[in-house]
N, C-alpha and C positions, 0 to 999 in steps of 0.2 A: 402426248400431246398428237392429237391427228393430222398428218400432212398439211388438209384445210384448214388449219389452224394454226400451223406454223405461218411463222413473218416471211416474207420478202429480204434480200441483202441490195441495197442498188451498191455499187463500186465501181468510182467515176473517178476515172484519169484526167488532170485538169492540168490546164499552164496557160491560158488564156481567154478570152473571149467569155471575163466575167459576168459581163451584164445576161449573157445567155443561160448560164452556169447560176447565177441567181433563180431563173424562172425553171431551169430545169429542177431546183431543188424542192421549189414551190408545184411542179404540177407534179413530183411524186411523195408530196408530202402527205402522209397519210398513215394512220395509228397501225396498219398491217405491215407497213414495211420499216426497214431502219435502211441508215444512208452513211455511208462510210465516202472520204473524198482524201486523195492523193497529192496533193500538189507538186509538181515538179519541183525541184531540190534547187534548180540555178534561179525559182523564185526568192526576191529578196523580201517581197509580202505578198498576202494575199488578202482576199475581201472576208469579214466577217460574214458568215451565213448562216442563217435559224430556222431551226424549223419548230412547228408549233405541233405537229401531233405524230412526227417520225422522230424515233430519237436519233439525232447528227453527231458523225467522231473525223474528226479532223486526223488524219493521222501523222504522227509524230514520227515516225520511220519515215524519211525521204530520202527517194530516190532520184541523180541525176539522169532526165533518161534522154536517150538519144535514139534519133531515126534508124531503125532496123538494126538496131543493137540490143545486145542480151540482158540488158537495164529495162527495156520495155517489156521482155519477161520478169524481171527482178521486181518492178514495180507493181504487175496483177499479182505475183506471189505474197508481195508485201499487204496488196487489199483481199485478198483471199485470207492470209492468215489472220489479220486484223479481226477479218467478220468472221472467222469460224471459231477464233479464241472467244469472241465478245458472245453466241450465241451458237443455235443451231437453226435451219434457214430450208424453209421448199426449196425456194430457189435464189441463186445469186445470179447477177445481172450485172453483168461485165460494161461500164457505158463510158465515153469519151464526157469531154465537159462541154460537148458543141452535140449531144443528141437532143434530142426531144423523145415522149411519148407521143403517137399519134391516136392512142388509145386512151380512155380513162380507166383508173385505178380500178374500177370494177371488172370492166372487159378485160385487162393485163390479168388478173387475180384470177378471173373465168378463164379464163384461155389455158392457163399453165394447173389449173385444177383437173383438165381435164383430160392431162397429157400423158398422166398413169407413168412418172417418175423420166422422163426422157430426158436426155441432155439435148440441147435445142443450140442449135449450129445452122449458120447459114454458107449457104456456096459463092464464094469468089473464085472469077475466071483464073484459070492458071494451065501447063504445058508442063510437059516434062523435061523440057530445057529450063524451064524457068524451075522449075524443083532440084535438077540438078543445080543450077548455076548457085541458087540460096541453100541449099540444104547438104549437096555433095564436096563442094569447093569449100575452102579455106577463105573464108571472106575478111580477111583483114583490113586492120587502118577505117574500120566502119566507126567508131568513136565521132570523130568529128568530118563523116561524111558530108553533112549539111549542115554544117559550121557556119554562121552568121559572119563570120571571117571570110573573105572570099577568096583570100589568097591558101588560108589553111583549108576551106573546105575543098578549093584546085587540086592541093596539092595531094592531100589525103583520095580523091578520086584516081587522080593520075597511079598513084602507088597502088590502093585496088584496081586495079585494070592490067597493071604490069601482072601484080599477082596472081591474075586469073589467068591470065594469058601463061604465063609461066607454066600453071599448072595443068591449062589443056595441052601443051607444047609436050608436058615430060607425063602428062595422064595419071595425073596424081588426085587423090577421091578421098575423102574422108565420110566415114561409116558408110561405106558404099553397099553393105549387103542392107542398108538400115530402111525399112517401109519407114515413107512420110505420105503424107496426105493433108492438102491444106484445106480453111476457112477462115469465114472472116474474123478477126481477134475479138469482138463484141458477141459475148455467148450468154447464153441463158441455160446453167449447170447446177444440177441437185447437191446438197448436203454431201451425198455417198460420193459425188464425183469430186468435188474439192478436197474430200477428206483423203482418198484414192490422188490426187494429184500432189499432197501437202507430203504423200508418204513417198514419193518418186521424186521431192524435189531437188535434192543433189544430184541424181543421174539425168534429171532434165536441164537443169545448169549447166554442168558437163558435156553433154549432148551437141545441146544447141548454142555452144559458146561462142562459135566461131562461124552460126550462120547469116543469113541476110533475111529480114522480117523472120525469123523465129515464132516470135508472138503467133504468126498467121499458121504455124505449124504443129507445135507441141501439142497443144489442144485436141484436135483432131488425131492425132498422129497416135501419142500415147494412148486415148482412148481405144481405136481402130487396135491395139495389141495388147487388149486389157480386158476381162472380165466384162467390163462396163460397154462394149462394143455393140452391142444386141439393144442397148439403151439411147443408140447415137439416133439423133431424130432431124433433118436436114429440112429445114421449112424455109422459105426464103423471106416466107412476113414477118419474118423475127426484126429485117432491117431494110428498110428502105434505103440507097444512099445510091448516087448518080455521079460515074464519074465522066462519064462525058467522052469515052476515048482517051482521057490522060490520065497522068500518075496520082494525080491528086483529088478528091470527092468537090463537084462544084455546091456552091453555096445557097441555099433555096433562098426565091425571094417571094413577094406573093402573090403573084402570077400564077406561084406552084401549089397554091393552097388545093383548088380542085384535086389535081394530082396527085398529090400525097393525102387527102383525107379521103381519097376513094381505092386508094393501093392495098388495101385492109393489112398493111402493117403494122407493128406491135410502136416500132423506133423508126426514128431517121435521123440522119445527118448529112449535112454537115449546113448548122446556124450561127448565123454571125450578128454583131450587135448594128452591120446595114440593113438589116431585113428583121428589126424589131417587128416591125408591123405583123408579120407573119406570124415571129412569137408568139405573141399578146392574141390572136384571132383562134393559134390552134389551144392555147392553154383555156380561150375563152370556151370552146367548142367542147373540153374534157370537161369541163364544171357542168355539162348537163348531160352528157353522156352515159348512159345506163346500158349494163350489161344487156348482154344478148340474150 
């Protein structure tokens, strides 16, 4: 089967905002796609979703995901493994449940058909200090760092800070000589890349166990150290995401429509039920957007 004839796999990590998730599924419901959804194991229930053109798979193996924790990488691996076992795909697009495509499937497939097997990543701001903190220190107590219970959250954060301070004072490092680089964890990668990542899974889970936000580092870092290095293609058109100077991306509203649609980006994050008028307007555009 030729590369252009292979399907795309959409891998979605979801834990809330199910109204947006339903619209996302609707937007990528295309016979050229298969859709795989991982629901956080903390959820006691989740919505029944249907696709009419794409095959839709809900992962049975569910990970209890915690912010900044190795569980994020484990959930990504669960999606990669499930999709890779199901079929071979031209591209695997890793998305959150609050992503939306800003282009039609015609334009998205056209974009990737012309990339010649590149592994597409998007830049995110970083510094040597952040890399050292997140990758070269032992980040303990991360499991409950963002716990809903404010007392548990506070204690975890205090203990984390104490451990980091001790390591700085005693000059303690982990994997000090290891090369690290980062990118957005939302990637679009090829079958060959997924195959390689699955081959090194055990090593990755060991190497990134005590990292902070290791999901932003493991794919670009491991690719840079592999034979796939020359296939890496950084393109900020992959994702439109506005942190606005904060640690969390802002929620797009209807007044952002022109900015979003003129950005040339393929996907955007983050959307919410409070801005469904914007979501519906984007989906309406995508039904008439033809490949250029």
